[in-house]
matplotlib code that plots the C-alpha trace (Angstrom):
import matplotlib.pyplot as plt

x = [184.6, 185.2, 185.6, 184.7, 185.1, 182.2, 182.9, 180.5, 179.8, 177.5, 180.4, 183.4, 184.2, 185.2, 189.0, 188.9, 186.8, 189.3, 192.1, 190.3, 189.8, 193.5, 194.2, 191.6, 193.4, 196.7, 195.0, 193.9, 190.2, 188.7, 186.3, 185.0, 181.3, 180.0, 176.6, 174.9, 173.1, 172.0, 171.6, 173.4, 171.3, 172.1, 173.1, 176.1, 177.6, 178.0, 178.7, 177.2, 179.4, 178.4, 179.3, 180.0, 182.7, 184.3, 184.3, 185.9, 188.7, 189.2, 189.4, 192.2, 194.1, 193.9, 195.0, 193.3, 190.5, 186.9, 184.3, 180.5, 177.6, 175.8, 173.3, 172.0, 168.3, 167.7, 164.0, 163.6, 166.6, 168.3, 166.8, 168.0, 169.5, 171.9, 172.8, 173.4, 175.8, 177.5, 178.1, 179.4, 181.9, 183.0, 183.5, 185.8, 187.8, 188.2, 189.3, 186.1, 186.3, 182.8, 179.6, 176.4, 174.3, 170.7, 167.7, 164.3, 165.7, 165.0, 162.8, 165.8, 167.5, 164.8, 162.3, 164.8, 163.9, 160.3, 158.7, 156.3, 158.0, 155.7, 155.0, 157.4, 155.2, 155.3, 159.0, 159.6, 157.7, 159.7, 162.9, 162.1, 161.6, 164.8, 166.9, 165.3, 166.2, 169.8, 170.1, 168.6, 171.1, 174.0, 173.0, 174.3, 172.5, 169.5, 166.5, 163.2, 161.1, 157.5, 156.8, 154.1, 156.3, 159.5, 160.2, 163.2, 163.3, 165.7, 168.7, 172.1, 175.1, 178.1, 180.9, 180.4, 183.0, 184.1, 182.6, 179.4, 179.2, 177.2, 174.1, 173.5, 169.9, 169.2, 166.7, 165.1, 162.3, 161.3, 159.8, 163.0, 164.9, 162.9, 163.7, 167.4, 167.2, 165.2, 166.9, 170.1, 173.5, 173.7, 171.9, 172.5, 171.2, 171.9, 170.5, 171.5, 168.1, 168.5, 165.0, 166.1, 169.0, 166.8, 164.1, 166.9, 168.2, 164.8, 163.9, 167.0, 169.6, 173.1, 175.3, 177.2, 175.4, 176.5, 175.8, 176.9, 178.2, 177.9, 181.0, 183.0, 186.6, 188.2, 190.8, 188.0, 184.4, 182.8, 184.5, 183.5, 179.8, 179.6, 180.8, 178.0, 175.4, 176.6, 176.6, 175.2, 172.3, 170.0, 171.1, 169.1, 165.8, 165.3, 164.7, 161.0, 161.9, 165.1, 163.4, 160.5, 161.8, 162.5, 165.3, 168.2, 166.2, 163.5, 166.2, 167.5, 164.0, 163.3, 166.5, 166.3, 165.5, 168.4, 170.7, 174.3, 173.1, 171.2, 174.3, 176.3, 173.6, 173.8, 177.4, 180.7, 182.5, 186.0, 189.3, 188.3, 188.5, 186.2, 183.3, 183.8, 184.1, 180.9, 179.0, 180.3, 179.4, 175.7, 175.9, 177.9, 175.3, 172.5, 174.2, 176.1, 179.5, 180.5, 180.8, 181.1, 182.8, 180.8, 183.0, 181.3, 184.2, 186.0, 189.3, 189.2, 192.9, 192.9, 190.2, 192.1, 195.2, 193.2, 191.6, 194.9, 196.4, 193.5, 190.6, 191.6, 192.6, 190.0, 187.2, 188.1, 188.2, 184.6, 182.2, 178.5, 178.3, 175.4]
y = [174.5, 174.0, 170.5, 169.3, 166.2, 164.7, 163.8, 161.0, 161.5, 158.4, 156.1, 157.4, 158.6, 162.1, 161.6, 159.8, 162.6, 165.2, 163.1, 162.8, 166.5, 167.2, 164.6, 166.2, 169.6, 167.9, 166.2, 169.6, 169.8, 173.3, 172.4, 169.7, 169.3, 167.3, 165.8, 167.1, 164.0, 162.5, 159.0, 157.1, 156.0, 152.3, 150.8, 149.1, 152.5, 152.8, 156.5, 160.0, 162.4, 166.0, 167.8, 171.2, 169.9, 168.0, 171.2, 173.2, 170.7, 170.7, 174.5, 174.3, 171.6, 173.0, 176.2, 176.6, 174.2, 175.7, 174.0, 173.5, 171.8, 169.6, 170.3, 171.6, 171.7, 174.8, 174.3, 171.4, 169.7, 173.0, 176.4, 178.9, 181.1, 178.3, 177.7, 181.4, 181.4, 178.2, 179.4, 182.7, 181.1, 178.6, 181.4, 183.2, 180.1, 179.1, 182.5, 183.0, 179.6, 178.4, 178.1, 177.3, 174.8, 174.6, 172.5, 171.3, 168.1, 164.4, 162.7, 160.4, 163.2, 165.6, 163.4, 162.6, 165.7, 164.5, 167.2, 166.5, 166.2, 168.3, 167.8, 169.4, 172.4, 173.4, 172.7, 175.1, 177.8, 177.1, 177.2, 180.7, 181.9, 180.2, 181.9, 185.2, 184.7, 183.8, 186.9, 189.0, 187.8, 188.3, 191.9, 192.7, 193.9, 192.5, 191.1, 189.5, 187.7, 186.4, 184.1, 181.6, 178.7, 180.1, 182.9, 184.8, 186.8, 189.6, 187.7, 188.8, 186.9, 188.7, 187.2, 187.9, 187.5, 190.4, 188.5, 186.7, 183.1, 182.5, 180.4, 177.6, 176.3, 172.6, 172.2, 168.8, 170.6, 173.8, 175.5, 175.1, 176.5, 179.6, 179.9, 179.5, 182.3, 184.6, 184.1, 182.2, 182.9, 179.6, 176.4, 172.8, 169.6, 165.9, 165.1, 166.4, 168.1, 171.1, 172.2, 173.1, 175.2, 176.8, 177.7, 179.0, 181.3, 182.4, 183.4, 185.6, 183.2, 184.0, 182.2, 179.0, 175.8, 172.7, 169.1, 165.7, 163.2, 159.5, 157.4, 154.5, 153.9, 150.5, 148.6, 146.8, 147.7, 144.8, 145.6, 149.2, 148.4, 145.9, 148.6, 150.9, 148.1, 147.4, 150.9, 153.4, 151.8, 154.2, 156.8, 155.1, 155.6, 159.2, 162.3, 161.8, 158.5, 159.8, 162.7, 160.6, 157.4, 157.7, 155.2, 153.2, 150.0, 151.5, 152.3, 148.8, 147.4, 149.9, 148.9, 145.1, 145.0, 147.2, 145.2, 145.4, 146.5, 149.4, 150.6, 150.4, 152.4, 155.2, 155.3, 155.7, 152.5, 151.1, 152.4, 154.0, 157.8, 158.1, 156.8, 159.5, 162.2, 161.0, 161.1, 164.6, 165.8, 165.2, 167.7, 170.1, 169.9, 170.5, 173.8, 173.0, 174.6, 173.2, 169.4, 167.3, 163.9, 161.5, 158.4, 155.4, 153.0, 151.0, 152.9, 156.6, 157.0, 155.1, 157.4, 160.6, 159.4, 158.5, 161.9, 163.8, 161.5, 161.1, 163.4, 166.9, 168.5, 166.9, 167.6, 171.3, 171.5, 170.3, 172.6, 172.1, 169.8, 171.7]
z = [106.9, 110.6, 112.1, 115.6, 117.6, 119.6, 123.2, 123.8, 127.5, 127.5, 126.5, 128.5, 132.0, 132.8, 132.8, 129.5, 128.0, 129.1, 127.6, 124.3, 124.2, 124.6, 121.9, 119.6, 120.0, 119.1, 116.1, 114.7, 115.4, 115.7, 118.6, 120.8, 121.5, 124.5, 125.1, 128.3, 129.6, 133.0, 131.6, 128.8, 125.8, 126.6, 129.9, 128.3, 127.4, 131.1, 131.7, 132.0, 133.9, 134.6, 131.3, 132.8, 135.2, 132.2, 130.1, 132.9, 133.2, 129.4, 129.4, 131.9, 130.0, 126.5, 124.8, 121.4, 120.8, 121.2, 123.4, 123.0, 124.7, 122.2, 123.7, 127.0, 127.8, 129.9, 130.7, 133.1, 134.7, 134.7, 135.2, 132.6, 135.3, 136.3, 132.6, 132.2, 135.2, 134.1, 130.5, 131.6, 134.0, 131.4, 128.8, 131.3, 132.2, 128.5, 127.3, 125.3, 123.6, 124.5, 122.5, 124.4, 122.5, 123.7, 122.8, 124.0, 125.5, 125.8, 128.3, 129.0, 130.9, 131.9, 133.7, 136.5, 138.5, 138.7, 136.5, 133.6, 130.2, 128.0, 124.3, 121.9, 121.1, 124.8, 125.1, 122.2, 124.0, 127.2, 125.2, 123.9, 127.5, 128.6, 125.9, 126.8, 130.5, 129.6, 127.4, 130.1, 132.8, 130.4, 129.9, 133.4, 136.6, 138.5, 136.5, 137.1, 134.5, 134.5, 131.6, 130.9, 132.0, 133.6, 136.0, 137.4, 140.6, 141.2, 139.9, 138.6, 137.1, 138.6, 136.6, 132.9, 130.2, 128.0, 125.0, 125.6, 124.4, 121.2, 121.5, 119.0, 119.0, 118.2, 115.5, 114.7, 112.7, 111.1, 114.2, 116.1, 113.1, 113.4, 117.1, 116.2, 113.7, 116.0, 119.3, 118.7, 117.1, 115.3, 114.3, 115.6, 113.9, 113.7, 110.2, 106.7, 106.2, 103.9, 104.7, 108.3, 107.0, 104.4, 107.0, 109.4, 106.6, 105.4, 109.0, 109.2, 110.6, 109.5, 112.1, 112.0, 111.3, 113.3, 112.4, 113.8, 111.2, 112.3, 111.7, 113.2, 112.7, 113.0, 110.9, 109.1, 108.3, 110.2, 113.5, 113.2, 112.4, 115.2, 117.6, 116.5, 116.8, 120.3, 121.8, 119.3, 117.5, 119.4, 116.8, 114.1, 115.9, 114.8, 116.8, 117.5, 119.3, 120.8, 122.5, 124.0, 125.6, 129.3, 130.2, 128.6, 128.9, 126.6, 124.0, 124.2, 123.6, 120.7, 118.9, 119.0, 115.2, 114.1, 111.8, 110.8, 107.3, 108.9, 110.6, 107.3, 105.6, 108.2, 109.5, 107.7, 108.9, 108.5, 107.2, 103.9, 103.9, 101.0, 103.0, 105.6, 103.0, 101.3, 104.6, 105.3, 101.8, 102.5, 105.4, 103.3, 100.5, 103.1, 104.1, 107.3, 107.8, 111.2, 111.0, 114.2, 113.8, 116.0, 116.1, 117.5, 116.8, 119.4, 119.3, 119.9, 119.5, 116.3, 115.0, 116.0, 114.3, 111.2, 111.2, 111.3, 108.7, 106.2, 106.9, 108.2, 104.9, 102.6, 105.1, 105.2, 101.4, 101.0, 99.2, 98.2, 95.1, 93.6]

ax = plt.figure().add_subplot(projection="3d")
ax.plot(x, y, z, "-o")
ax.set_aspect("equal")
plt.show()
């Protein structure tokens, strides 16, 4: 089992994210994963720096910890050629510590460039083409590509790492799990759905399987849960909602009925290590082997100390219960 720390780019500025990544390395995490957003989920989160600049700075300030995007959408706000170039550069600067997480995106971030945000079935077809373009450019030399949705004209990425970054594909459903198996090197998910892992494996996927585990550390359960309710209640809306709403104000409106009890049902909150291990066990049982600790509590340093003291060894010892 490998354990990662989620850098919440919607909740913290760039310097603080770099500081947390350095502390995560000191705390023993295997990797950090950063969201690649243009907007935060809620206005009161107050941040959304450019993920690639933050990752480059982290690469320069750390030695061991691996880096990942969780995840980048390479079909609308970015052209896949730009993502291919950025990922190759980051792989070099980090000493081959980078994993490129990609997905079909959220309207929240992709509509800002003024392009239509298509339905998910179209986005999946676009994602296939984007991964093909990235792989093509990583093969070296000049290339062109004429797809149904995306094109490439006589392009070359000149600086390529000796070892190409693995690509982990975000899968909120079974179709995307097939894309991950066919075109990716790993799977990325946010819910403990064993069906997604099973479809990934049945389709030939044999790579790492990443999942984010929601939690909130604080000295008491109520303080932790209130922090989630204030800044992270959007996470309870589910992927179909999360991918479609266009602005933070829409997420604020969509989550007015979320209660403290709902938070406690979905997040491991407070100081008890057993609650965190129980939450992680659900993902282990579903077949995931790279667990990302997504702390929504009010004290990142307190959580990092808690992780090193109480969670690191028992999390790594988790095995499927059935």
